[in-house]
TORMINU-833355 format. One record per residue: x, y, z of N, C-alpha, C in turn; residue number from 1. Coordinates in pm, whole numbers. Layout:
REM residues N
     n_X     n_Y     n_Z    ca_X    ca_Y    ca_Z     c_X     c_Y     c_Z  resi
       X       Y       Z       X       Y       Z       X       Y       Z   NUM
...
This chain:
REM residues 336
     n_X     n_Y     n_Z    ca_X    ca_Y    ca_Z     c_X     c_Y     c_Z  resi
     619    1194   -1201     636    1090   -1099     779    1037   -1099     1
     841    1028   -1222     978     981   -1229    1074    1087   -1180     2
    1194    1049   -1141    1295    1142   -1096    1431    1083   -1119     3
    1534    1160   -1086    1669    1108   -1104    1691     983   -1019     4
    1616     970    -909    1630     852    -824    1606     724    -902     5
    1522     732   -1003    1490     612   -1080    1612     561   -1156     6
    1702     652   -1195    1826     609   -1259    1919     543   -1157     7
    1915     593   -1034    2011     551    -932    1965     432    -849     8
    1834     414    -835    1782     311    -745    1729     191    -822     9
    1776      74    -784    1726     -52    -842    1622    -109    -746    10
    1495     -77    -772    1388    -121    -683    1371    -272    -682    11
    1405    -337    -792    1398    -483    -795    1500    -542    -697    12
    1619    -481    -694    1723    -527    -603    1684    -501    -458    13
    1618    -386    -433    1575    -353    -297    1482    -461    -242    14
    1393    -512    -329    1299    -616    -286    1354    -757    -305    15
    1473    -768    -371    1534    -899    -392    1458    -985    -490    16
    1404    -923    -596    1324    -999    -694    1380    -975    -834    17
    1338   -1058    -928    1378   -1041   -1067    1286    -942   -1138    18
    1329    -892   -1254    1253    -791   -1325    1125    -846   -1387    19
    1117    -978   -1405     997   -1036   -1465     901   -1094   -1360    20
     915   -1053   -1235     830   -1106   -1128     684   -1069   -1153    21
     593   -1158   -1122     451   -1132   -1140     399   -1041   -1030    22
     280    -982   -1055     221    -893    -955     192    -968    -826    23
     144   -1092    -839     110   -1171    -720     233   -1201    -635    24
     344   -1241    -701     467   -1271    -628     527   -1145    -569    25
     514   -1033    -641     565    -905    -590     492    -866    -462    26
     361    -881    -463     281    -849    -345     319    -939    -228    27
     338   -1069    -257     372   -1165    -153     508   -1131     -91    28
     605   -1096    -176     739   -1061    -128     735    -935     -43    29
     658    -834     -90     650    -707     -17     590    -729     123    30
     483    -806     130     419    -828     260     514    -895     358    31
     593    -991     308     688   -1061     394     794    -965     447    32
     848    -881     358     952    -786     400     894    -677     490    33
     773    -632     458     712    -525     538     687    -572     681    34
     643    -697     696     622    -749     831     756    -762     905    35
     861    -800     831     992    -821     894    1053    -691     943    36
    1039    -583     864    1109    -459     897    1016    -347     945    37
     889    -378     970     797    -273    1016     846    -217    1150    38
     838     -84    1167     884     -21    1293     818     -80    1417    39
     693    -124    1405     627    -184    1521     692    -314    1562    40
     754    -384    1466     823    -510    1496     968    -487    1536    41
    1018    -365    1515    1158    -333    1546    1166    -198    1617    42
    1105    -184    1732    1104     -54    1801    1245      -6    1834    43
    1270     121    1801    1400     181    1833    1513     137    1743    44
    1483      73    1629    1587      28    1536    1583     115    1411    45
    1672     217    1403    1669     308    1287    1702     239    1155    46
    1786     135    1160    1820      63    1036    1699      -9     981    47
    1620     -71    1068    1499    -140    1024    1398     -40     968    48
    1390      77    1034    1298     180     986    1338     229     847    49
    1469     250     826    1517     295     696    1493     188     588    50
    1516      62     627    1490     -49     534    1342     -57     499    51
    1256     -34     596    1112     -37     571    1073      75     473    52
    1134     193     486    1106     303     394    1150     268     252    53
    1267     204     239    1316     165     107    1222      62      43    54
    1177     -34     123    1087    -138      73     955     -75      29    55
     902      17     109     775      81      77     786     164     -51    56
     899     236     -67     919     316    -186     925     228    -310    57
    1000     118    -300    1013      27    -414     878     -34    -451    58
     801     -73    -349     671    -135    -375     573     -35    -436    59
     577      91    -391     485     191    -443     506     214    -592    60
     629     198    -639     659     215    -782     625      89    -862    61
     667     -27    -812     653    -151    -889     514    -212    -881    62
     434    -176    -781     302    -238    -766     200    -181    -863    63
     225     -59    -913     135       1   -1011     186     -29   -1152    64
     108    -101   -1234     157    -141   -1367     206     -25   -1453    65
     132      87   -1451     172     200   -1534     302     263   -1482    66
     311     279   -1350     432     338   -1292     551     245   -1312    67
     528     116   -1300     636      18   -1322     687      25   -1465    68
     595      42   -1560     633      54   -1701     720     177   -1722    69
     679     289   -1662     758     412   -1674     897     393   -1612    70
     899     329   -1495    1026     306   -1426    1120     221   -1512    71
    1067     113   -1571    1149      25   -1655    1203     101   -1776    72
    1120     192   -1833    1165     270   -1949    1276     367   -1910    73
    1259     431   -1793    1362     524   -1745    1493     450   -1720    74
    1485     334   -1655    1605     256   -1626    1672     208   -1753    75
    1590     168   -1852    1645     121   -1979    1718     233   -2051    76
    1660     354   -2048    1723     468   -2113    1848     511   -2039    77
    1845     491   -1905    1959     535   -1823    2075     440   -1825    78
    2054     312   -1864    2164     217   -1862    2267     256   -1966    79
    2388     272   -1923    2495     310   -2014    2511     460   -2027    80
    2412     540   -1983    2423     685   -1990    2486     738   -1863    81
    2568     839   -1877    2634     897   -1761    2600    1046   -1755    82
    2564    1092   -1638    2529    1233   -1619    2628    1293   -1521    83
    2696    1401   -1565    2794    1467   -1481    2734    1592   -1420    84
    2794    1632   -1311    2748    1756   -1248    2779    1874   -1339    85
    2694    1975   -1338    2715    2092   -1421    2846    2160   -1388    86
    2917    2207   -1489    3047    2266   -1464    3071    2388   -1549    87
    3196    2425   -1562    3234    2546   -1634    3268    2512   -1779    88
    3263    2613   -1864    3311    2602   -2001    3245    2490   -2076    89
    3330    2399   -2129    3279    2295   -2218    3237    2169   -2147    90
    3228    2170   -2013    3189    2048   -1944    3045    2015   -1976    91
    3016    1882   -1969    2881    1835   -1999    2783    1886   -1894    92
    2661    1914   -1936    2559    1959   -1843    2517    1846   -1751    93
    2465    1881   -1636    2422    1781   -1539    2285    1726   -1571    94
    2239    1636   -1484    2109    1572   -1503    1997    1675   -1511    95
    2001    1773   -1420    1895    1873   -1419    1898    1959   -1546    96
    2020    1982   -1601    2029    2062   -1724    1959    1991   -1839    97
    1977    1859   -1846    1923    1784   -1959    1777    1747   -1938    98
    1744    1699   -1816    1610    1646   -1792    1530    1725   -1691    99
    1579    1839   -1642    1511    1911   -1536    1368    1945   -1570   100
    1344    1993   -1693    1208    2030   -1730    1114    1913   -1732   101
    1167    1794   -1768    1078    1677   -1777    1019    1642   -1644   102
    1097    1666   -1537    1052    1622   -1406    1017    1739   -1316   103
     963    1846   -1376     906    1953   -1295    1002    2063   -1260   104
    1122    2066   -1320    1219    2166   -1283    1203    2296   -1357   105
    1113    2300   -1459    1091    2424   -1531    1197    2453   -1633   106
    1284    2354   -1668    1388    2376   -1768    1326    2368   -1908   107
    1404    2401   -2010    1352    2396   -2147    1435    2301   -2231   108
    1373    2250   -2337    1442    2161   -2429    1396    2199   -2569   109
    1491    2237   -2653    1455    2272   -2790    1359    2390   -2797   110
    1368    2482   -2700    1280    2598   -2703    1146    2575   -2637   111
    1114    2448   -2599     987    2419   -2533    1009    2408   -2384   112
     938    2488   -2307     954    2487   -2162     859    2386   -2101   113
     913    2300   -2009     832    2200   -1941     827    2232   -1794   114
     712    2261   -1742     698    2289   -1599     586    2207   -1541   115
     576    2208   -1407     470    2131   -1342     336    2198   -1361   116
     234    2119   -1387      99    2171   -1402      31    2177   -1267   117
     -78    2251   -1259    -152    2263   -1134    -231    2136   -1111   118
    -209    2071    -998    -276    1945    -969    -391    1966    -872   119
    -448    1854    -826    -557    1860    -730    -504    1903    -595   120
    -587    1974    -524    -552    2016    -389    -445    2124    -387   121
    -421    2192    -501    -326    2302    -503    -184    2257    -523   122
    -155    2124    -537     -18    2077    -554      26    2085    -697   123
     154    2064    -721     209    2066    -854     226    1923    -903   124
     199    1899   -1030     213    1766   -1087     283    1778   -1220   125
     397    1713   -1237     472    1721   -1361     413    1626   -1464   126
     441    1653   -1591     390    1570   -1699     451    1431   -1690   127
     379    1332   -1746     426    1194   -1738     544    1172   -1830   128
     616    1063   -1808     736    1031   -1885     705    1016   -2033   129
     597     939   -2065     565     917   -2206     525    1047   -2274   130
     450    1134   -2201     404    1260   -2260     523    1347   -2301   131
     623    1356   -2214     734    1449   -2238     833    1396   -2340   132
     853    1263   -2342     950    1207   -2435     887    1160   -2564   133
     752    1169   -2575     684    1117   -2693     736    1181   -2821   134
     743    1315   -2824     789    1382   -2944     936    1357   -2971   135
    1018    1343   -2866    1161    1326   -2885    1195    1193   -2950   136
    1116    1088   -2919    1148     955   -2970    1039     903   -3063   137
     979     993   -3142     890     947   -3247     747     929   -3203   138
     709     982   -3088     573     965   -3040     487    1083   -3078   139
     397    1120   -2990     305    1227   -3018     371    1362   -2995   140
     298    1468   -3023     355    1602   -3008     385    1631   -2863   141
     480    1724   -2840     516    1760   -2705     407    1842   -2639   142
     419    1865   -2509     321    1945   -2436     307    2084   -2495   143
     186    2137   -2486     162    2272   -2536     141    2277   -2685   144
     131    2160   -2751     102    2160   -2893     225    2172   -2980   145
     345    2178   -2925     465    2187   -3006     481    2063   -3091   146
     530    2072   -3215     540    1957   -3303     645    1860   -3255   147
     616    1730   -3257     713    1625   -3231     765    1574   -3362   148
     834    1460   -3361     889    1406   -3483     778    1357   -3576   149
     665    1312   -3518     554    1266   -3600     440    1366   -3599   150
     436    1453   -3502     326    1547   -3493     202    1479   -3437   151
      92    1553   -3425     -32    1499   -3372     -66    1561   -3238   152
    -189    1544   -3193    -230    1605   -3065    -162    1538   -2947   153
    -135    1617   -2846     -67    1568   -2726    -168    1524   -2621   154
    -131    1424   -2545    -213    1381   -2432    -199    1482   -2319   155
    -307    1508   -2247    -301    1599   -2134    -213    1544   -2022   156
    -174    1632   -1932     -87    1591   -1822    -159    1501   -1723   157
     -84    1409   -1663    -136    1330   -1552    -136    1416   -1426   158
    -239    1401   -1345    -249    1475   -1220    -253    1378   -1102   159
    -228    1429    -984    -227    1347    -864    -325    1403    -762   160
    -388    1313    -687    -481    1355    -582    -475    1252    -469   161
    -523    1291    -352    -527    1203    -235    -667    1201    -178   162
    -706    1087    -122    -834    1077     -55    -821     982      63   163
    -901    1005     166    -903     919     285   -1037     849     293   164
   -1034     717     310   -1156     637     311   -1176     572     448   165
   -1302     551     483   -1331     467     599   -1290     324     569   166
   -1264     247     673   -1218     109     657   -1319      27     575   167
   -1446      38     609   -1548     -40     539   -1561       1     393   168
   -1548     130     365   -1555     177     226   -1442     119     143   169
   -1322     115     200   -1207      59     128   -1226     -90     102   170
   -1285    -161     196   -1304    -305     180   -1415    -335      80   171
   -1526    -264      90   -1644    -296       8   -1648    -222    -125   172
   -1573    -112    -136   -1579     -33    -258   -1699      61    -258   173
   -1684     174    -328   -1793     273    -328   -1760     382    -429   174
   -1863     450    -477   -1842     567    -563   -1838     691    -475   175
   -1727     762    -479   -1710     881    -396   -1701    1005    -484   176
   -1716    1121    -424   -1707    1247    -498   -1578    1319    -460   177
   -1500    1356    -562   -1377    1433    -542   -1401    1576    -586   178
   -1345    1671    -512   -1357    1812    -546   -1218    1866    -581   179
   -1184    1873    -710   -1054    1929    -747   -1046    2078    -718   180
    -927    2126    -691    -907    2268    -663    -938    2350    -788   181
   -1037    2436    -779   -1071    2524    -891   -1144    2454   -1003   182
   -1188    2331    -984   -1257    2259   -1089   -1390    2205   -1043   183
   -1456    2132   -1132   -1586    2075   -1099   -1568    1944   -1022   184
   -1661    1913    -933   -1653    1784    -863   -1673    1668    -960   185
   -1614    1555    -929   -1626    1437   -1014   -1653    1314    -929   186
   -1728    1222    -984   -1754    1094    -918   -1646     994    -956   187
   -1591     928    -856   -1482     832    -877   -1522     699    -813   188
   -1514     592    -889   -1549     460    -837   -1426     396    -772   189
   -1438     368    -644   -1331     300    -569   -1359     150    -573   190
   -1268      71    -629   -1292     -74    -634   -1285    -137    -496   191
   -1351    -250    -479   -1349    -320    -350   -1210    -373    -321   192
   -1169    -361    -195   -1043    -421    -152    -920    -333    -164   193
    -936    -201    -183    -818    -115    -191    -752    -109     -53   194
    -621     -95     -52    -546     -95      74    -484      42     100   195
    -441      62     223    -380     188     263    -253     213     182   196
    -243     331     121    -127     365      40    -137     324    -105   197
    -242     255    -145    -255     208    -284    -283     324    -377   198
    -231     315    -499    -253     417    -601    -351     362    -705   199
    -448     442    -742    -548     404    -843    -533     500    -960   200
    -514     446   -1080    -501     530   -1199    -637     540   -1267   201
    -690     661   -1278    -820     686   -1338    -800     746   -1476   202
    -827     667   -1578    -803     708   -1715    -891     827   -1753   203
    -828     926   -1817    -901    1040   -1870    -952    1140   -1769   204
    -911    1125   -1641    -957    1217   -1537    -853    1325   -1504   205
    -746    1331   -1584    -642    1428   -1558    -665    1558   -1635   206
    -555    1626   -1667    -563    1756   -1735    -602    1738   -1881   207
    -685    1830   -1931    -727    1824   -2070    -608    1850   -2164   208
    -614    1792   -2283    -508    1815   -2382    -513    1960   -2431   209
    -398    2021   -2457    -398    2160   -2505    -435    2171   -2653   210
    -437    2059   -2725    -462    2069   -2870    -549    1955   -2923   211
    -647    1914   -2845    -744    1819   -2896    -711    1673   -2876   212
    -605    1641   -2802    -569    1502   -2777    -647    1447   -2659   213
    -618    1324   -2618    -687    1265   -2504    -645    1332   -2374   214
    -736    1332   -2277    -704    1388   -2147    -606    1298   -2073   215
    -533    1356   -1981    -440    1277   -1901    -514    1195   -1797   216
    -440    1127   -1713    -498    1042   -1610    -486    1109   -1473   217
    -566    1061   -1380    -558    1106   -1241    -507     988   -1158   218
    -394    1007   -1090    -339     904   -1003    -383     936    -861   219
    -472     853    -809    -533     877    -679    -467     789    -574   220
    -407     850    -472    -346     777    -361    -447     767    -247   221
    -470     644    -201    -574     617    -101    -513     598      37   222
    -568     666     136    -535     642     277    -659     582     342   223
    -640     481     427    -753     411     489    -748     430     640   224
    -859     475     697    -867     493     843    -868     356     913   225
    -813     351    1033    -812     227    1109    -953     196    1161   226
    -980      67    1179   -1109      23    1232   -1091      -9    1380   227
   -1191      19    1463   -1176      -8    1608   -1171    -156    1644   228
   -1216    -244    1553   -1223    -387    1583   -1140    -470    1488   229
   -1149    -443    1360   -1087    -528    1259    -952    -470    1213   230
    -865    -560    1173    -736    -523    1115    -716    -605     988   231
    -666    -541     884    -648    -611     757    -512    -679     753   232
    -513    -804     702    -390    -882     683    -398    -944     545   233
    -348    -870     444    -366    -915     306    -514    -911     272   234
    -568   -1024     227    -711   -1032     200    -789   -1088     320   235
    -720   -1112     430    -786   -1160     551    -817   -1044     644   236
    -918   -1064     729    -950    -969     834    -922   -1036     968   237
    -858    -964    1059    -827   -1018    1192    -912    -948    1298   238
    -953   -1025    1397   -1027    -970    1509    -990   -1049    1634   239
    -973    -979    1747    -944   -1043    1874   -1076   -1066    1947   240
   -1103   -1192    1986   -1230   -1229    2048   -1206   -1278    2191   241
   -1258   -1208    2292   -1242   -1254    2430   -1337   -1369    2462   242
   -1288   -1467    2538   -1371   -1576    2589   -1346   -1590    2738   243
   -1443   -1647    2809   -1425   -1666    2953   -1335   -1787    2977   244
   -1284   -1795    3100   -1200   -1909    3138   -1278   -2040    3122   245
   -1404   -2039    3163   -1486   -2160    3152   -1508   -2199    3006   246
   -1531   -2100    2919   -1551   -2129    2776   -1425   -2188    2715   247
   -1309   -2135    2754   -1184   -2186    2700   -1156   -2329    2748   248
   -1187   -2358    2873   -1160   -2490    2930   -1262   -2594    2884   249
   -1389   -2558    2892   -1496   -2654    2864   -1538   -2657    2717   250
   -1504   -2550    2644   -1551   -2539    2505   -1684   -2466    2501   251
   -1712   -2402    2389   -1837   -2326    2377   -1859   -2287    2231   252
   -1981   -2245    2200   -2013   -2184    2071   -2037   -2036    2097   253
   -1958   -1952    2034   -1964   -1808    2059   -2000   -1733    1932   254
   -2037   -1606    1946   -2065   -1520    1832   -1945   -1430    1806   255
   -1910   -1418    1679   -1796   -1336    1638   -1847   -1229    1541   256
   -1810   -1100    1561   -1857    -996    1470   -1793   -1007    1331   257
   -1863    -959    1232   -1810    -951    1095   -1819    -807    1048   258
   -1748    -775     943   -1749    -638     893   -1885    -599     838   259
   -1961    -696     790   -2094    -668     736   -2195    -635     845   260
   -2162    -666     972   -2250    -633    1083   -2317    -753    1145   261
   -2350    -855    1067   -2417    -973    1120   -2313   -1069    1177   262
   -2321   -1102    1308   -2221   -1193    1366   -2238   -1336    1316   263
   -2130   -1413    1325   -2133   -1554    1288   -2100   -1636    1412   264
   -2150   -1759    1416   -2123   -1847    1528   -1996   -1927    1502   265
   -1916   -1940    1607   -1788   -2006    1595   -1770   -2101    1713   266
   -1723   -2222    1685   -1706   -2322    1790   -1567   -2314    1849   267
   -1562   -2298    1981   -1436   -2298    2055   -1420   -2436    2117   268
   -1313   -2505    2079   -1293   -2641    2128   -1250   -2640    2275   269
   -1282   -2744    2352   -1235   -2751    2491   -1082   -2744    2499   270
   -1033   -2668    2594    -889   -2655    2612    -823   -2557    2516   271
    -899   -2463    2464    -843   -2365    2371    -762   -2259    2447   272
    -636   -2239    2412    -554   -2139    2484    -566   -2001    2423   273
    -522   -1899    2496    -513   -1765    2440    -415   -1765    2323   274
    -449   -1688    2221    -361   -1677    2106    -397   -1769    1992   275
    -480   -1870    2017    -518   -1960    1907    -606   -1885    1809   276
    -581   -1906    1678    -655   -1836    1573    -755   -1932    1510   277
    -880   -1892    1510    -987   -1969    1449   -1027   -1901    1318   278
   -1051   -1980    1214   -1074   -1926    1080   -1220   -1940    1038   279
   -1276   -1831     986   -1410   -1833     927   -1393   -1809     778   280
   -1412   -1912     699   -1384   -1904     555   -1476   -1804     485   281
   -1413   -1727     393   -1489   -1640     304   -1547   -1515     365   282
   -1509   -1481     489   -1565   -1360     551   -1460   -1250     563   283
   -1361   -1253     475   -1258   -1150     475   -1281   -1047     366   284
   -1172   -1005     299   -1179    -905     193   -1205    -973      60   285
   -1307    -930     -12   -1342    -988    -142   -1297    -893    -253   286
   -1203    -939    -337   -1158    -863    -453   -1193    -941    -579   287
   -1159    -886    -694   -1186    -955    -820   -1098   -1079    -836   288
    -988   -1085    -761    -895   -1197    -775    -912   -1304    -668   289
    -950   -1266    -549    -959   -1363    -439   -1045   -1308    -327   290
   -1088   -1399    -240   -1165   -1363    -120   -1093   -1420       2   291
   -1069   -1336     100    -998   -1378     219   -1091   -1433     326   292
   -1033   -1464     442   -1108   -1522     553   -1108   -1427     673   293
   -1193   -1457     769   -1194   -1385     896   -1114   -1469     996   294
   -1011   -1409    1054    -923   -1478    1149    -953   -1426    1289   295
   -1011   -1512    1371   -1050   -1473    1507    -948   -1526    1607   296
    -877   -1435    1673    -777   -1474    1773    -840   -1478    1911   297
    -835   -1595    1973    -897   -1614    2104    -811   -1550    2213   298
    -877   -1477    2303    -809   -1416    2417    -890   -1447    2543   299
    -828   -1524    2633    -898   -1563    2755    -907   -1442    2848   300
   -1031   -1404    2884   -1054   -1287    2969   -1047   -1329    3116   301
    -962   -1264    3191    -947   -1292    3335   -1032   -1191    3412   302
   -1126   -1240    3493   -1213   -1146    3567   -1134   -1067    3671   303
   -1166    -939    3683   -1098    -854    3781   -1153    -876    3922   304
   -1272    -930    3933   -1332    -957    4064   -1398   -1094    4061   305
   -1367   -1179    4159   -1423   -1314    4168   -1505   -1323    4297   306
   -1633   -1354    4287   -1716   -1368    4407   -1662   -1478    4499   307
   -1692   -1468    4627   -1641   -1564    4725   -1679   -1708    4691   308
   -1803   -1728    4649   -1849   -1864    4617   -1768   -1921    4501   309
   -1747   -1840    4399   -1670   -1886    4284   -1523   -1907    4322   310
   -1472   -1819    4409   -1332   -1831    4452   -1310   -1963    4527   311
   -1407   -2003    4604   -1398   -2129    4677   -1387   -2247    4581   312
   -1470   -2246    4479   -1466   -2354    4379   -1336   -2348    4298   313
   -1287   -2228    4273   -1164   -2214    4196   -1045   -2271    4272   314
   -1042   -2247    4404    -935   -2303    4486    -944   -2455    4489   315
   -1065   -2507    4496   -1083   -2652    4494   -1038   -2710    4360   316
   -1066   -2635    4254   -1022   -2677    4120    -869   -2682    4111   317
    -804   -2579    4165    -658   -2573    4161    -596   -2688    4241   318
    -657   -2721    4356    -605   -2829    4438    -625   -2965    4372   319
    -732   -2978    4294    -762   -3105    4228    -676   -3128    4103   320
    -617   -3022    4049    -535   -3034    3928    -400   -3097    3962   321
    -338   -3169    3866    -205   -3226    3889    -103   -3116    3919   322
      -3   -3150    3997     101   -3052    4034     199   -3036    3919   323
     162   -2953    3824     245   -2929    3706     276   -2780    3696   324
     396   -2752    3650     436   -2613    3628     443   -2590    3476   325
     354   -2512    3419     353   -2493    3274     475   -2417    3222   326
     557   -2363    3313     675   -2287    3271     804   -2370    3272   327
     794   -2497    3311     914   -2582    3317     984   -2591    3182   328
     907   -2614    3078     966   -2627    2945    1029   -2496    2900   329
     963   -2384    2931    1016   -2252    2894    1151   -2228    2961   330
    1161   -2260    3090    1286   -2238    3162    1396   -2330    3110   331
    1359   -2453    3077    1458   -2549    3026    1512   -2503    2890   332
    1425   -2455    2804    1470   -2409    2672    1554   -2282    2682   333
    1523   -2198    2783    1601   -2075    2801    1744   -2106    2847   334
    1763   -2217    2917    1897   -2254    2966    1979   -2327    2861   335
    1913   -2380    2760    1985   -2462    2660    2062   -2374    2561   336
């Protein structure tokens, strides 16, 4: 998972946070930046798109505790170290010469060759940082059973896999079946509240140890299908609810759908405009840390056809209303 980019890129600086930031604050910062630079909010802006990619890359590394730990170790080892491009004669070897095998390049170190192992879905997955450097810095034996400084059985390689979940499955959690390439199917428990792009580390579900050590882990990347009605906003769920002109003006009690299927009743106050958000407490995403709300955005539905009788009353209504232009303030602010 690690690469030379980890030496070169300061993901904490990309997100504008300190190295001791908590997971909660990291998530809060990422959401704020993601909303600011998302391509949908900046159509046709390549700089915003590039910034969004940088933010997403940084968050994908720092949001996973195990990956963040590896990243911090790589950065700590890289501070003060200089890697030169490979050259002639007595010049120092480049990054790939020294660390290429560790990160899937198939290079060798001390006679031990390190290459990528076969992962799920036919992809290649390189050994983890701790596995490869364990023997070099006093840890367990190197891959393939080669003796390290302390010796002992080596942990199996970490593997990577991807899965796509329905929106409701990601919100509610479920046990799913994964079929590894060339291996036996396995049951994997998806916790409630996983989000699109989230990585789940499954202990002991990776490659078996070559010499009796613990199995590696499986890092599962989750993709979530969009829902036709609901949209996720952190731990909240958003839904757009149409109301009639009469309901918006006079007020009404309406039914609002929920992800569980049973609708809830919601009171629309008289004079409610389009765009107003009404909150239903506790009907959002429930995780082990918090439970979100259901946010219902009111949208006044304009009828495409008005019967003559209703049109007559509507004209009388318009004539009875005060002669006010709701755009006066907008025009005045635009000129200021």
